Each structure stands twice: as C-alpha cells, then as structure tokens.
C-alpha positions in Angstrom: -0.1 0.2 0.1 2.9 2.4 0.9 4.3 1.7 -2.3 1.2 2.3 -3.8 0.4 5.9 -2.5 4.1 6.8 -3.2 3.8 6.5 -6.7 0.2 8.0 -6.9 1.8 10.5 -5.6 4.8 11.1 -7.7 2.5 10.7 -10.4 0.5 13.8 -8.8 3.4 15.7 -8.5 5.2 14.9 -12.0 1.8 16.1 -14.0 2.1 19.3 -11.9 5.4 19.9 -12.9 4.4 18.9 -16.9 1.3 21.4 -16.4 4.0 24.2 -15.0 6.5 23.9 -17.5 6.1 26.6 -20.1 5.6 26.1 -23.8 8.3 26.3 -26.2 7.2 28.4 -28.9 9.4 30.0 -31.8 8.2 32.9 -33.3 10.1 34.1 -36.7 11.2 37.8 -37.8 12.3 39.9 -40.8 16.1 39.5 -40.8 16.5 42.8 -42.8 14.3 45.8 -42.0 16.8 47.8 -39.1 15.4 49.4 -37.0 12.5 47.6 -36.6 13.6 44.0 -37.0 17.3 42.7 -38.2 19.7 40.0 -37.2 23.0 40.8 -35.8 25.5 37.9 -35.3 22.4 35.3 -36.0 20.3 37.4 -32.8 17.4 39.4 -33.3 17.3 43.1 -32.6 15.3 46.3 -33.2 12.3 48.1 -31.6 9.9 45.1 -32.5 11.9 42.6 -30.8 12.5 44.6 -27.8 8.8 44.9 -27.3 7.9 41.4 -28.1 10.4 40.0 -25.5 8.9 42.6 -23.3 5.6 41.0 -23.8 6.6 37.5 -23.7 8.1 37.9 -20.3 4.6 38.8 -19.0 3.2 35.1 -20.6 5.0 32.9 -18.2 3.3 29.8 -19.8 5.2 30.1 -22.3 8.9 30.5 -23.4 9.3 32.1 -26.6 12.5 32.2 -28.8 12.9 34.7 -31.8 14.6 33.6 -35.0 15.5 36.3 -37.4 15.2 35.1 -41.5 14.3 36.5 -44.6 11.2 38.2 -45.1 10.4 36.2 -48.0 11.1 32.9 -46.4 8.9 33.9 -43.0 5.8 34.5 -45.2 6.1 31.2 -47.1 6.7 29.5 -44.0 3.3 31.2 -42.6 1.4 30.4 -45.7 2.3 26.7 -45.7 2.4 26.5 -41.7 5.7 25.0 -41.2 5.9 28.1 -38.7 3.7 29.2 -36.2 4.2 33.3 -36.5 6.0 36.1 -38.1 6.3 39.6 -37.0 5.9 42.3 -38.3 3.8 42.0 -41.1 1.2 45.1 -41.6 -2.6 44.3 -41.8 -3.4 42.7 -45.4 -6.4 40.5 -44.9 -6.9 40.2 -48.7 -3.8 39.3 -50.0 -3.0 37.2 -47.0 -6.0 34.8 -46.1 -3.8 32.5 -44.6 -2.6 34.8 -41.9 -4.1 36.0 -38.4 -3.0 39.0 -36.4 -2.2 40.3 -33.1 -3.4 43.8 -32.1 -1.4 46.3 -33.7 2.0 46.2 -32.0 3.7 50.1 -33.1 2.7 52.9 -35.6 5.7 53.6 -38.3 5.0 56.5 -40.0 6.3 57.9 -43.8 7.8 61.3 -43.7 9.3 63.7 -46.0 12.5 65.3 -44.8 13.4 68.5 -46.4 16.9 70.4 -46.6 16.3 73.5 -44.5 16.9 76.3 -47.0 13.9 75.3 -48.7 11.9 74.1 -45.7 12.2 78.5 -44.8 10.8 79.1 -48.0 8.3 76.8 -48.6 5.4 75.5 -46.7 6.4 72.1 -46.6 3.5 70.8 -44.6 1.3 71.3 -48.1 2.5 68.1 -50.0 3.0 67.5 -52.3 1.6 71.2 -53.6 4.5 72.9 -52.0 6.9 70.8 -53.9 6.9 71.6 -57.3 10.4 71.5 -58.9 11.9 69.6 -56.3 14.3 66.8 -56.7 12.6 63.9 -54.3 15.0 60.8 -52.8 13.5 57.5 -52.2 15.1 53.9 -51.6 14.9 51.2 -54.4 11.8 48.9 -53.9 9.8 51.9 -51.8 6.3 51.6 -53.2 5.5 55.1 -55.2 3.9 57.5 -53.5 0.2 57.2 -53.6 -1.2 60.8 -53.6 -3.0 61.5 -57.4 -1.9 64.9 -57.1 1.7 63.7 -56.8 1.9 61.2 -59.6 0.1 63.8 -62.0 2.9 66.4 -61.1 5.6 63.4 -61.9 4.1 62.7 -65.1 4.0 66.3 -65.8 7.7 66.9 -64.8 7.1 68.8 -62.1 8.6 67.2 -59.4 11.6 64.5 -60.0 12.6 61.1 -58.4 15.7 59.8 -58.1 16.6 56.1 -56.2 19.2 55.1 -53.8 20.1 51.6 -52.3 20.0 52.8 -48.5 18.7 55.4 -46.1 22.6 56.4 -45.7 23.2 56.9 -49.3 20.2 59.0 -49.5 21.1 61.0 -46.6 24.5 61.7 -48.0 22.6 63.0 -51.3 20.3 65.5 -49.4 23.5 66.4 -47.1 25.5 67.5 -50.5 22.2 69.0 -52.2 21.8 66.1 -54.6 17.9 65.9 -53.7 15.8 68.4 -51.9 13.7 66.0 -50.1 14.2 62.4 -48.8 10.7 60.3 -48.3 11.0 57.1 -46.2 10.0 55.4 -42.8 10.8 58.0 -39.8 11.9 56.2 -37.3 14.4 54.5 -40.1 15.8 57.5 -40.9 16.4 59.0 -37.4 17.9 55.5 -36.3 20.7 56.2 -39.5 21.1 60.0 -38.5 21.6 58.7 -35.0 24.4 56.4 -36.4 25.9 58.6 -38.9 26.0 61.2 -36.5 27.5 58.9 -33.9 30.4 58.6 -36.5 31.5 61.9 -36.8 29.6 62.8 -40.3 28.1 65.5 -39.4 30.2 66.5 -36.6 31.1 70.4 -38.4 27.4 71.2 -38.7 25.4 68.8 -37.1 21.6 68.4 -38.5 21.1 72.1 -39.0 20.5 71.3 -43.2 18.0 69.2 -42.2 14.2 69.1 -41.6 11.7 67.0 -40.8 8.5 67.5 -42.7 5.2 65.8 -42.9 3.8 62.7 -42.3 2.4 61.3 -45.5 1.3 58.0 -43.9 1.6 55.1 -41.6 0.6 51.7 -41.2 1.0 49.2 -37.8 3.0 46.3 -37.5 1.3 43.1 -36.0 2.7 39.5 -35.0 1.5 37.5 -37.4 0.0 34.1 -37.0 -0.5 31.6 -39.4 -4.2 29.7 -40.2 -2.9 26.6 -41.7 -1.7 23.2 -40.0 -3.2 24.7 -36.9 -3.4 21.5 -35.2 0.4 21.6 -35.1 -0.4 24.3 -32.8 -3.1 24.0 -30.1 -1.8 26.8 -28.0 -2.5 29.5 -30.6 -5.5 30.8 -29.5 -4.4 30.8 -25.7 -1.1 32.5 -27.0 -3.2 35.3 -29.1 -5.2 36.2 -26.3 -2.3 36.3 -23.5 -0.3 38.2 -26.2 -2.6 40.8 -27.0 -3.2 41.1 -23.2 0.3 41.8 -22.9 0.8 44.8 -25.7 -2.4 46.4 -24.4 -0.5 46.7 -21.0 2.5 47.8 -22.7 0.7 50.5 -24.5 -1.2 51.9 -21.4 1.9 51.8 -18.8 3.9 53.8 -21.7 6.6 50.7 -22.2 6.3 51.0 -26.0 7.1 54.9 -26.3 9.7 54.3 -24.0 11.6 51.6 -26.0 11.1 53.3 -29.2 12.7 56.8 -28.1 16.0 54.4 -27.6 15.7 54.4 -31.4 14.8 58.0 -31.8 17.0 60.1 -29.5 18.0 62.5 -32.0 17.4 65.8 -30.7 19.4 67.9 -33.1 16.8 68.5 -35.9 15.0 71.6 -36.4 11.2 71.8 -34.6 8.5 72.0 -37.3 5.1 71.8 -37.4 4.1 68.3 -38.6 1.5 68.3 -41.2 -0.6 66.1 -43.1 0.4 65.6 -46.6 -1.6 63.9 -49.2 -0.2 60.8 -48.8 2.3 58.0 -49.5 2.6 54.1 -49.7 4.3 52.9 -47.0 8.0 52.4 -47.5 8.4 48.7 -47.6 6.1 45.3 -48.7 5.5 43.7 -45.1 
C-alpha cells in the first residue's frame, strides 16, 4: 500500500510539474528591416524584438524564442503552416487570407525630410503642392507615393524622383544638395542619422541642414499567425489572447513609447509643425 501511495503521489507531482512547464514557441522575424527588426550575429534585434520580448516576459506559460529569417522565407513558412508566427507584417487580410494578426504593436510613419533652406522658403507641410520643382529621393523598392496629384505632377515633370540603395546614401545625397527631399520611414531615417552622427559624419554642422516635414502615411506592424496546419499549434488561441493582453498593458504603461525612444533619440533636428500631406504608401512591403 505504501508503495502504491508513493507511486500515486509521484504521478500527481509529475503531472503538476508538467502542467507548469512553459510551452516552447518559436517566432520568426524579419532579418533585414532595421531598426524595427534585423539580425546581428544571428540574434534578433530591433524595436519590435524589444517590445515583443518585453511582452513575452509577461507570459509565464510560454518560453518564446525569436529567429530572424529573410522576409519572403518567413511569409512562405506561415503560408505553408510550417511556422507559427512572424513579425512585423502589416494588416493585409485580402492578400494573406492564411494569416491572423495580433493587436497593432507599433505605428510606422512615412515622412518627408527636406533641406533646411527649402523648408524656410516653402510651406512644406502642404504635400505635394509645395514641392513643385524639387528632386525627391526614394529608396529602391519603395512603393511609389500614392497621392494622385503627386502622380500627375511627376508625369508632368513638375517634380523628379531619384533612387538610391539605402537610407545612408539618400541622406548623403540630401546633405550634398543632390536631392531636395528624402521620403521614407521616419524611425528608419532617425536611426540612420543617429548612426551617422555618432560616426562623426555631421560633426562640423550637426543636423541644421535638415528639417523633418509632414507625415504622409502610416501603417501598424503586428505579430502574424499562420491559419494553416493549426493542429500543430494547439496553444494558438491562448497565446494570441495572452499576447494581446500583454501588448495592451505595455501600451497603457508607456513601455512601448519608452522603448521606441531608444531608436529616435536624435534631438538635433529643427522643430517644425508636423502637417499632414496628401498621402504616400508605406516604405516597404510588409
């Protein structure tokens, strides 16, 4: 009898221990989208990684690891159901019927940065009307600006566009007056300016040659979940609910804003009124 009681007690305690063991979950992230999500020596870095790690720490039922992958590969894995989740996709329910979404994590804003002397001469918040005759710099792969009047102006030659490979190249073009305006994601530009300033590239004049202009559009990033092969992820609904609750708490207590400030601490830009232009599409295809 004593042996039986001991065995039953062991089974009960073993079952409790198993019930308390966190579920191991792997989440994929974009390996090439700084400063939001990128890989550094194989480790997930960036603002979304910081936010989600903070949220996951409030979910003791789960032990979550983050694995950076090329963005197309991550999307393909969710579409096939071979991966559970991926960040940070935009909300595209018609394009991706095989994906569910967390609550919005973070707003990303597309803005126009303008050379200071032009900002002093024009009402730069009036986009695109105030930009006649200017040279607009964009990154290759940047979705074309969506404002209908901008397209009309571009077709008529009233504005011109040029393309460069990345933020740094376009910012240097702006500094050297080879373009007049640079349009891209705000935080990406601020993060690159911070890197360039820390490297001493603007040591002689700071950033007094540059003014932040109007916000042209915005998107929200999410954690996207596969809707395929869901039997492989029986914890999905509970995970989604717990994460949404954690993200809401981080939003309410100001944690997300504080984390974002680490990536946009540039305080050298001249202050301007943030007008709202006619619109642009997002700077990537998340």
